[in-house]
C-alpha positions as CSV (number, residue, x, y, z in Angstrom):
1,X,0.0,-0.1,0.3
2,X,1.3,3.4,-1.0
3,X,0.8,6.5,1.1
4,X,0.1,9.9,-0.5
5,X,1.0,13.0,0.8
6,X,-2.1,13.9,2.2
7,X,-2.5,10.7,4.1
8,X,1.0,11.2,5.5
9,X,0.1,14.6,6.4
10,X,-3.3,13.4,8.0
11,X,-1.3,10.5,10.0
12,X,1.6,13.0,11.3
13,X,-1.2,15.3,12.5
14,X,-3.0,12.3,14.1
15,X,0.1,11.1,15.9
16,X,0.9,14.5,17.1
17,X,-2.3,14.9,18.8
18,X,-1.8,11.8,20.5
19,X,1.6,12.4,21.9
20,X,2.3,14.9,24.7
21,X,2.7,18.5,23.8
22,X,4.3,20.7,26.5
23,X,7.8,21.2,25.9
24,X,9.5,23.9,23.8
25,X,11.3,21.0,22.2
26,X,8.2,19.0,21.0
27,X,6.7,22.3,19.4
28,X,10.5,22.5,17.8
29,X,9.8,19.2,16.4
30,X,6.4,19.8,15.4
31,X,7.5,22.9,13.1
32,X,10.1,20.9,11.6
33,X,8.0,18.5,10.7
34,X,5.5,20.7,9.0
35,X,8.3,22.2,7.0
36,X,8.8,25.2,9.0
37,X,11.8,26.0,11.2
38,X,12.0,25.2,15.0
39,X,12.8,28.3,16.3
40,X,9.8,30.3,15.3
41,X,8.7,30.3,18.7
42,X,10.4,31.7,22.2
43,X,12.3,29.5,24.6
44,X,9.5,30.1,27.2
45,X,7.2,28.2,25.5
46,X,5.0,26.4,28.2
47,X,2.4,24.1,26.3
48,X,1.0,23.9,22.9
49,X,-2.3,22.4,21.5
50,X,-2.9,21.4,17.7
51,X,-6.5,20.8,16.9
52,X,-7.6,18.0,14.0
53,X,-8.2,21.1,11.8
54,X,-4.7,22.4,12.3
55,X,-5.3,25.3,14.6
56,X,-2.2,25.8,17.0
57,X,-2.2,27.7,19.8
58,X,1.0,27.9,21.8
59,X,0.8,29.4,25.1
60,X,4.1,31.2,26.8
61,X,4.9,31.8,30.3
62,X,4.3,35.3,29.9
63,X,4.3,38.0,27.0
64,X,7.7,38.7,26.1
65,X,10.1,40.6,23.6
66,X,12.5,38.7,21.7
67,X,14.6,39.6,18.2
68,X,15.0,37.7,15.0
69,X,16.2,40.3,12.4
70,X,14.1,43.2,14.4
71,X,12.6,43.0,17.6
72,X,9.1,40.9,17.9
73,X,6.5,40.8,20.6
74,X,4.9,37.5,21.6
75,X,1.4,37.8,23.7
76,X,1.1,35.1,26.2
77,X,-0.9,33.3,23.7
78,X,-0.1,33.0,19.8
79,X,-2.8,31.3,17.3
80,X,-2.3,30.6,13.8
81,X,-3.6,27.9,11.5
82,X,-0.9,25.3,10.6
83,X,-0.2,23.5,7.3
84,X,2.7,22.0,5.6
85,X,5.4,25.1,5.3
86,X,2.5,27.8,6.4
87,X,1.2,29.6,9.5
88,X,-1.6,31.4,8.5
89,X,-4.2,33.8,10.4
90,X,-1.6,34.5,13.3
91,X,-2.8,36.3,16.3
92,X,-0.4,37.5,19.1
93,X,2.7,38.2,17.3
94,X,3.9,41.5,16.4
95,X,6.7,42.8,14.6
96,X,8.8,46.1,14.7
97,X,9.2,47.9,11.3
98,X,10.8,51.3,11.0
99,X,9.8,52.2,14.8
100,X,6.0,50.8,14.0
101,X,4.9,47.4,15.1
102,X,3.0,45.7,12.8
103,X,1.1,42.6,13.3
104,X,2.5,39.7,11.5
105,X,-0.5,38.0,9.7
106,X,1.3,34.6,8.1
107,X,4.8,33.1,8.0
108,X,5.4,30.6,5.2
109,X,8.5,28.6,3.9
110,X,7.5,27.9,-0.2
111,X,11.0,26.8,-1.1
112,X,13.5,25.4,1.9
113,X,16.2,25.0,-1.0
114,X,16.0,29.1,-1.0
115,X,17.1,29.5,2.7
116,X,14.4,32.0,2.7
117,X,11.3,32.5,5.0
118,X,8.6,35.0,4.4
119,X,6.7,37.2,7.0
120,X,3.7,38.7,5.9
121,X,2.7,42.0,7.9
122,X,-0.1,43.1,6.2
123,X,1.3,45.9,4.4
124,X,4.3,44.0,3.0
125,X,5.9,40.7,2.7
126,X,9.3,40.4,4.4
127,X,11.7,37.8,3.5
128,X,14.3,36.7,6.1
129,X,17.1,34.1,6.3
130,X,15.9,30.7,7.7
131,X,18.9,30.6,9.6
132,X,17.5,33.1,12.1
133,X,15.0,30.6,12.9
134,X,17.1,27.5,13.7
135,X,17.0,27.9,17.7
136,X,14.1,29.1,19.6
137,X,15.1,32.9,20.7
138,X,15.4,34.1,24.2
139,X,12.4,36.2,25.3
140,X,12.7,38.7,28.0
141,X,9.2,39.3,29.9
142,X,8.3,43.0,29.4
143,X,6.3,45.3,31.4
144,X,2.8,46.8,30.9
145,X,4.3,49.8,29.3
146,X,5.7,48.1,26.3
147,X,2.2,46.1,25.6
148,X,0.6,49.5,25.6
149,X,3.4,50.8,23.2
150,X,2.3,48.2,21.0
151,X,-0.9,48.6,21.1
152,X,-0.9,52.7,20.7
153,X,1.5,51.9,17.7
154,X,-1.4,49.7,16.2
155,X,-3.9,52.4,16.6
156,X,-1.8,54.9,15.0
157,X,-1.0,52.3,12.0
158,X,-4.9,51.5,11.8
159,X,-6.0,55.1,11.4
160,X,-3.6,55.8,8.4
């Protein structure tokens, strides 16, 4: 019996639902099995859930700030739809671009051999080196003032 790519994906998702999903390393492995770099989420992952429809919910110890190429802000819960090579409909991840904080709407790797990952920040798509995402970044908890700055920046962007 031959397995098709679709049946392999379904089987791997079902296996992941059965396996425990509480460590950063298991999220790292999940992302890699889905064609994404393992270091997309910070080192402060407390747990994650993946439902049968591919909805991924990642719980962090607290909201925090990390840096890939630019600073990024992670809410304490980040949600996205996971499919092979793609995180779509992201919620809870904001990236600083030219002194503005913009929500990251999607992340994709369409051609791993290119060495590039694509961030959809709404107004533009940004290509970054995959090597920036090999290891989960260190994430520093931030005070309420950072969250307020991010929210105020988003209000400004939304009004433009």
